[in-house]
C-alpha positions in Angstrom: 42.8 6.5 -14.9 44.7 3.5 -16.4 41.9 1.5 -19.2 42.1 -1.7 -16.5 41.3 0.1 -13.5 38.4 2.2 -15.4 37.0 -0.7 -17.1 37.2 -2.8 -13.3 35.0 0.3 -12.0 32.9 0.5 -14.7 32.2 -3.2 -14.5 31.1 -3.0 -10.5 29.2 0.4 -10.5 27.7 0.7 -14.1 24.1 2.7 -13.6 25.4 3.4 -10.0 25.9 1.8 -6.7 22.1 2.1 -5.2 22.6 0.7 -1.9 25.3 3.7 -1.2 23.1 6.3 -2.8 19.9 4.9 -0.6 21.6 4.8 2.2 23.9 7.7 2.5 22.9 11.4 2.1 24.6 13.5 -0.4 28.0 15.8 0.3 29.1 13.8 3.5 32.9 13.8 3.3 34.5 10.4 4.8 37.8 9.2 6.1 38.5 5.2 4.5 41.7 3.2 6.2 43.1 0.2 4.4 44.2 -2.7 7.2 46.5 -5.6 6.9 44.6 -8.7 8.8 47.6 -10.8 8.4 51.7 -10.5 7.3 52.1 -9.4 3.9 54.2 -7.5 1.5 52.1 -3.9 0.3 51.8 -3.5 -3.1 49.5 -1.8 -5.7 49.2 1.4 -3.6 49.2 3.1 -7.0 45.8 1.9 -7.5 45.1 4.1 -4.6 46.3 7.1 -6.4 43.8 6.8 -9.2 41.0 6.0 -7.6 41.2 8.7 -4.5 41.5 12.0 -4.6 43.5 12.1 -1.7 45.6 9.5 0.1 48.2 8.7 2.4 50.4 6.2 2.5 51.3 5.1 5.8 53.5 1.8 4.6 54.9 1.5 1.0 55.5 -0.9 -2.2 57.9 -3.4 -1.1 57.0 -2.9 3.0 56.7 -6.4 4.6 53.3 -5.2 6.8 52.1 -7.4 10.2 48.6 -8.1 11.1 46.3 -4.9 12.3 48.8 -2.3 10.2 47.4 0.5 8.9 48.5 0.8 5.1 47.0 4.2 3.8 44.3 6.4 4.0 42.0 7.8 1.5 39.8 10.5 1.7 36.7 12.5 -0.3 33.4 12.2 -0.8 31.7 8.8 1.2 29.5 8.2 -1.8 32.3 8.2 -3.8 34.2 6.6 -1.3 32.0 3.7 -1.0 31.4 2.8 -4.2 35.5 2.3 -5.2 35.9 0.6 -2.1 35.8 -3.2 -3.6 37.3 -2.5 -6.3 40.4 -0.7 -4.7 40.4 -3.3 -2.8 40.8 -6.0 -5.2 43.3 -4.5 -7.1 45.5 -4.1 -3.3 44.9 -7.6 -2.5 45.8 -8.8 -5.5 49.0 -7.2 -6.1 49.8 -7.6 -2.5 49.0 -11.3 -3.1 51.6 -11.1 -6.0 54.1 -9.5 -3.8 54.3 -11.8 -0.8 54.6 -15.1 -2.4 57.3 -13.1 -4.8 59.1 -12.2 -1.1 58.8 -15.7 0.0 60.7 -17.1 -3.3 63.4 -14.1 -3.4 64.3 -15.1 0.7 64.1 -18.9 -0.1 67.3 -18.1 -2.5 68.7 -15.6 -0.3 72.8 -16.3 0.0 72.9 -17.6 -3.2 74.1 -16.5 -6.5 70.1 -17.2 -8.2 68.3 -15.0 -8.7 64.4 -15.4 -9.3 62.2 -14.4 -12.0 58.7 -13.8 -12.7 57.0 -15.2 -15.9 54.1 -14.0 -18.8 51.8 -16.4 -16.8 49.7 -12.9 -15.6 46.3 -11.9 -15.4 45.0 -10.9 -18.6 45.0 -7.3 -18.5 47.2 -6.6 -15.3 50.4 -7.8 -16.3 52.4 -3.9 -16.0 50.8 -4.1 -12.0 51.5 -7.8 -11.3 55.1 -7.3 -13.0 55.4 -4.7 -10.7 54.1 -6.4 -7.3 56.3 -9.1 -8.4 59.6 -6.4 -8.2 57.9 -5.3 -5.1 58.3 -8.3 -3.6 61.8 -8.5 -4.2 62.3 -11.3 -7.6 63.3 -9.7 -10.5 61.1 -9.1 -13.7 61.4 -12.0 -17.0 60.2 -10.3 -20.2 57.4 -8.3 -20.2 56.0 -9.6 -23.2 56.5 -11.4 -26.5 58.3 -8.1 -28.0 61.0 -7.8 -25.9 63.3 -10.6 -26.6 63.4 -13.8 -28.5 62.8 -17.1 -26.6 62.4 -20.5 -28.6 60.9 -22.5 -27.1 60.0 -26.5 -28.5 57.3 -25.4 -30.5 59.5 -22.5 -32.9 61.9 -25.4 -32.4 60.0 -27.7 -34.6 58.8 -25.1 -36.8 62.0 -24.4 -37.6 63.2 -27.6 -38.7 66.3 -28.2 -35.7 67.7 -26.2 -32.6 70.6 -25.1 -35.1 68.5 -23.5 -37.7 66.1 -21.7 -35.3 69.3 -20.0 -33.7 70.3 -19.2 -37.3 67.3 -17.9 -37.9 67.1 -15.4 -35.0 70.5 -14.3 -35.7 69.1 -13.1 -38.7 66.6 -11.1 -37.4 65.9 -7.4 -38.3 67.8 -4.9 -35.5 65.1 -4.1 -33.9 66.3 -0.5 -32.2 64.3 1.1 -34.1 60.7 -0.4 -32.8 58.9 0.3 -29.5 59.8 -1.5 -26.5 55.8 -1.8 -25.6 53.0 -1.9 -27.2 51.7 1.4 -27.7 48.7 1.8 -25.1 46.1 4.5 -25.0 47.2 8.2 -23.1 44.4 8.2 -20.6 43.0 11.9 -19.8 43.7 14.2 -17.2 40.3 15.4 -17.5 38.8 12.1 -16.5 40.9 12.2 -13.6 41.2 15.6 -11.8 44.0 15.9 -9.5 45.9 12.3 -11.4 49.5 12.7 -13.3 48.5 11.5 -16.7 51.5 9.4 -16.2 50.9 7.7 -13.2 50.3 4.1 -13.8 51.8 3.2 -16.8 53.2 0.3 -17.8 56.5 1.8 -17.3 59.0 -1.4 -16.4 63.2 -1.2 -16.0 64.1 -3.4 -18.4 64.3 -7.4 -17.7 67.1 -9.6 -17.1 66.4 -10.9 -20.9 66.6 -7.6 -22.5 69.7 -6.4 -20.0 71.1 -8.0 -17.8 72.6 -11.8 -19.6 74.9 -12.1 -21.5 73.8 -11.0 -25.1 73.0 -13.4 -28.5 74.0 -10.5 -30.8 75.4 -7.3 -30.9 74.4 -4.5 -28.3 71.6 -2.8 -29.2 70.2 -6.5 -30.5 67.4 -8.7 -29.1 68.2 -11.3 -26.8 68.2 -14.4 -27.6 67.0 -17.5 -25.1 66.6 -21.0 -26.1 64.7 -24.1 -24.7 66.2 -27.4 -24.3 65.2 -30.6 -23.0 67.8 -33.3 -23.8 71.6 -33.6 -23.3 72.0 -33.9 -27.1 69.7 -30.5 -27.3 71.9 -29.0 -25.2 74.9 -29.7 -27.0 73.8 -29.1 -30.6 72.9 -25.3 -28.9 76.2 -25.1 -27.2 77.8 -26.0 -30.5 75.6 -23.8 -32.3 76.7 -20.5 -29.9 73.4 -20.4 -27.8 74.5 -18.4 -24.5 71.1 -18.2 -22.6 69.5 -21.7 -22.2 66.1 -22.9 -20.3 66.7 -25.8 -18.6 63.3 -27.3 -18.3 61.6 -29.9 -16.2 65.0 -31.6 -14.5 64.9 -32.3 -10.7 67.7 -30.4 -8.8 70.1 -33.3 -9.4 69.9 -33.3 -13.3 69.7 -29.5 -12.9 73.2 -29.5 -11.1 74.8 -32.2 -13.5 73.5 -29.5 -17.1 74.8 -26.8 -15.7 78.4 -28.6 -15.1 78.3 -29.8 -18.3 78.0 -26.2 -19.4 80.5 -25.1 -17.5 80.5 -21.3 -17.9 79.4 -21.5 -21.7 76.0 -19.7 -21.4 74.1 -18.2 -19.0 70.6 -20.7 -17.2 67.7 -20.6 -16.2 65.4 -23.8 -14.7 62.2 -23.8 -14.7 59.3 -26.2 -14.5 57.1 -27.1 -11.4 59.1 -24.7 -9.1 57.8 -24.8 -5.7 58.7 -22.6 -2.2 59.5 -26.1 -1.2 62.1 -26.6 -3.9 63.5 -23.5 -5.4 66.4 -23.2 -3.2 67.5 -26.6 -4.4 67.4 -25.6 -7.7 69.3 -22.3 -6.8 72.2 -24.0 -5.3 72.6 -26.2 -8.4 74.8 -23.2 -9.6 72.0 -22.0 -11.9 71.9 -18.2 -13.0 67.8 -17.4 -12.9 65.1 -19.7 -11.7 61.8 -18.5 -13.6 58.4 -19.3 -11.3 55.3 -18.9 -12.8 53.3 -19.5 -9.8 54.2 -15.8 -8.5 51.8 -14.1 -10.7 49.0 -17.2 -11.6 48.9 -18.8 -8.6 49.4 -16.1 -5.7 46.5 -15.9 -2.5 45.2 -12.5 -2.6 46.0 -10.8 0.4 43.8 -10.4 3.4 43.1 -6.3 3.5 39.9 -4.6 5.3 38.9 -0.5 4.6 37.0 1.0 7.6 35.4 4.4 7.3 34.8 7.1 9.0 33.1 10.2 8.8 35.1 13.6 8.8 
């Protein structure tokens, strides 16, 4: 069981579920069924595998579900199901909410050559889970953290002295290929959760577009470099310095289209800043390669899912 799930259970159960102990005879077995109470895109089913011993998935991550769909069943000791029900639902509802909003954004740009990216604006401790949920919804993961790509923003530029200097410093950074691509994480103890593989639920993500899919600003195997520009003067300074991935922030769709024409294919373009479901199509049609949307993880409402218990 992953650390975040273990902490969530400890927070909720504490010294014990007194209601279940008081009301439910020991040794009873039961089945719990998760049911969609509204249209949603399912995500987070890995949580069920880690919290319950016997799980049957009736729907899978990424599936579009309608109200009334049976999503999964879990079986086990009735007291255990009851004490873990709320925490499991909290995870699955949250992650399905992320996947559902991600799918809405992905559908909104369908037919364009632009991809929607998530961001690092995630719930603390849940980044790997939320990024997998975003992928289940059809968008693309941006960088996982501060360790797998160089993203030079306005404060970095101010500290470095100029766009040119920031890019030059980044270009001289030692090749990090010998470093781990993710921070080390404690390995789960299989003895704490019988029947659960030690590898289930670990933070293993596909390479982000910054680390694999974009034009490299350095030789193969090095960290990619992206830089934010806020004015046309900064745009030209970045292009003159050899920038190959530009982040254009807080532009209107019309301004973004004009800047993309100015760039004329010399760099890959990502747009960000206040992009909503109502405006994302207009931004995608500017010719940009990517739009990044923090709302996918920081503002997604939880999906409505219920848990119904039946004695066996």
